[in-house]
N, C-alpha and C positions, 0 to 999 in steps of 0.2 A: 158779825160783830165788828164794830169800827173802833180800832185801837190806835191811838196816836201817842208817839213818844217824842220827848224833847231833849233827853240826855241819856247817857249810857246807863246810869243808875236805873232808870225806868225800863230800859231794855232788859237788864238782868233781873229785875223784879218779875217781868213777864216770863222770862226763861225759867226762873225758879218755880213759878206757878205751873208751867208746862211739865217740869220735872216731877212735880208732885201729882199732876193729873194723869200722867202717862208713864207707867213703870218702865224702868230701863236698867241695863247692866251698869255697874259702877265704872267699868273700863271703856264703855262705848256709848255715845249719845245716839238716840234714834233719829235725831233731827239733822236736816241739812238746810242751807239758807241761800237765798239769792237777793242781792240788792239791785234795785233799779232806780236810776236817777230821776225818772219821771214816773209817777204812779199810774200814768195812763198807758205805760208800756205793758204789753201782754207777755205772758209766759209762753213764748213760742220761739223756735229756732229761727235764725236769720234767713235760712233758705226758704222758709214758708211765709215770711213777712210780706205784707202788702202795703202799698202807699196810695194815697188819694191826692189828686191834683185838680184844681179848678181851672178849666180851660176857658180862656177869654174868647168865647164864640157863642153867638145866640143859639146855636143848635145844641149846645151842651149846658143845660141848666143845672144839672147835678154834677158833683165832682166825679172824675174818672178814677176808677179803682183798678189797680193791676198789681201783679207780683213785682216785688222790688228786684228780684234776681232771676226769676223763672219766666219772665215775659218773653224772652227770646231764646233761652237755652234750657236744656234739661239739667237736673241735678248731677247726673253722671258726667255730663260734658264739663261742668264747672269743676268738679273734683278732679277729673282726669287732666284738665288744664293745669290745675295746681300741681298735680303729681309730675307732669311733664316739665314744668318750670322749676320745681323744687328738687327734683331728683339729683341735680348736680351738687346739692348741698346736703341731702339726706341719703345715705348710701345703704342703710341696713334694713330697709323695709321692702318686702315683696310688692311688686306693682299692683297686685290684686288684693292686697290687705287693706281694704278700704277704710276699716275702722281706725287703724293707726295713722293712716294718711289724713283722715278727717280730724283726728286729734291735733295733728300739726297744723292743718288748715285753719281749724278753729282758733288755735293758739295765736296764729299770725294774722287773723282778721278776715280770712276768706269765709264766705257763707257756707254753712253746713246744716245738717239736721241735728246737731248737738246743741244742748243748752247748758251753759255753765252754772254750777252750784258750788258751794263750799261747805265744809264741815265746821268752819269757824265763823260765828256770828259777827265778829268784829271786822272780818274781811268783807262780809256782805254789807256791813255798815259803811265801810270805806267806799265801796263802789256805788252805794246809794247816794252818797253825799258829795263825791268829788266833782261831778259834772252837773250841767243844767241847773245852775244856781237859782234860776227864777221859777223852777218847777218844784212842787212837792214831790218827795221821793217815797219809796216803800221798801221794806224788807219782807220777803216771803219766807215762811217757815213751812217745811214739809216733813211729816213723820214717815220715815222710810218703811217701817213695818206695816203701819196702817195703810199706806199707799199700796203696798203689795197686796194686802187683804182686799182693798177696794178694787184694785185692778183685776184680780182673779175673779171676784164675785161678779163684776159687771162685764167682763169680756165675753162670757157665755160661749166658751169654746166647747167643741165636742171632745170626747175622751181622746180621740186620735190626735186632734190638734194640740191638746194639752201635752200629750206624750212627746210630740215633735218639738214643741217650744221648750219643754223642760230638758230635753236631751241636747239641744243646741246651745253652744256658748254664746256669750254676747257678741263675740267677733263674727260667728257664723250667722247670727240673726241680723246683725247690721249689714254684713256683706250681701245678704239675700236681697236687700232693697236695690241692689245694682245688677240683679239677675232677673230679668222679666219672666223667665220660665219657672223660677223657683222662689219667687217672692213670698215671704211669710206674712199672713194677715195679722199683723200685730196691732191690735186696736188701741192700746194705751202705751205711752212712753215707758221705757225701762231705765232704771237707775243703775249705774255701775261706777266703781272706783278705778280709775285708770292707773297704769304704771306711770310714774312721773318721769316723762322723757325730757323734762326741762326744769331748771331751778325755779322758774316762776310758778309752775304748777305746784311744786312742793311748798313754796312760800305762801301760796294762796289756798292751800289745802283743797285742791280741786276735786270736784265730783262732777260727773257728767250724767245727763239724761238724754237718751236719743229717742226720737219720734219714730212711730211705725207708719201705718197706712193712713191714719187720720192726720189732717192738717189743722185741727182745732187747737186753740190755746189751752193750756192746762187748766186755767181758772174756769173755762167754759166746760171742760170735761167733768169737773168736780162741782156739784151744786153747793150752795151756801150751807145747806143743812149738814153737809159733811166737812165743815170747817172745824178746826181745833178750838177747844174751849178752855182757856187757862182758868184754873180754879184755885182758891186758897186750899193748900193741902191739909190745913188744920180744921177744915169744915167737913171732914168725913167723906172724901171723894170715893165714889164707887166706880170701879173699872169693869165694864161689862161689854156686851156685844155692840152696843151703840158706839162706845169709845173706840173700838177696833176699826171702825169705818170713818173715823174723823181724821182728816188728811192734811188740810192746808190752813194757813193763817196769814193774814196780811197786816203788817204794822205800818202805819202812815208816819211820815216825817215831814213836818212843815218846812218849806224852803228857807224860812228865816233862821232856822236852826242848823242848817247844813255846815256852815263854816265852823260853828261852835263844836259840832260833832268831830270835824276833821282835826281841830286843835286838841280835843280830848283824846282822840285816837293817837295823835302824835306823841302824847305824853306816855303812852304805853307801847310805843314802838310799831304802830301800824301806820304806814305811810308809803309813798311811791318808792322810796329807797329800799324798804324791806320787802315789799310785794313784787317789785320789778328789779331784782338784783342786776347790777351792771350800771354802766355810764348813762344809759337812757333813763333808768329809774332815778339816778342822782340828779340829772338835769331837770326832770319833771318835778322832783321833790323841791329843788331850789326855786324853780319858777313859781310853784304854788305857795311855798312858804312865805314869799315876800309879796305876793299879789294882794292888792287892795281889795277889801270886801266891805261894802257899805253896811250890811247887817252887823258885821263884827265891829265896825268903827263906831256906830251909834251907841254901843254898849259902854263906851268910855267917854261919852260926852257928858 
């Protein structure tokens, strides 16, 4: 389903249809969101991303594809390097608590197997629209409960494997990927809500997804027939087995509307200043507030 939105009202119309299509508790939404500033970006953690480069050489007719970060080093080496250099600033995390170190690494821009999501759709909208002004953007929506159903159904674990995975905490499962002898064969990524170790994580309503043994992007793991279907709740929506396996939805955002979205978000207090508390956020807020934007300017001609 190809859905395009051009203003915040259209976003909330779709969210209301999703609320009517998929039952939820009044105190907790089953959805999480991720905004990407280029709709060509895949749902995959930075540590597994690959890049293509065209080499100016007659022997290389096709682009050369390689890992962006793992071409010369292993994931454990990269994270241990971060731990070594950050341990002078972060004192209260055990050296072998890889999950919590990875949260800090992710937060400060080092590549990890974590992928950022948020429980706030407006935060996702901000990150979709703030950069890459010449590219169409996207907001991805994921139903947490349905994703769990889908993951369990398609993982095809033995009873013994299920028992082990259910018994271990997220921290133990994550740390196993840095222990070659005890690595857990986790076929699909897991979602978890972290403790907010930083004011930015709280401001951005952070949620994490961490990858297991597969290095595929999430949109390639979930076929189109398992995408969410927003329906008018007044048309007698039936919630059955099929709906429990519907997981993802992508909303497209035309590049020409990005600055307009940012201005709308500013009106309701979603901006660099509120999402990045501190002087760094204030500086970025002022810079972007006064930056000229052609698509915005032509609206007033």
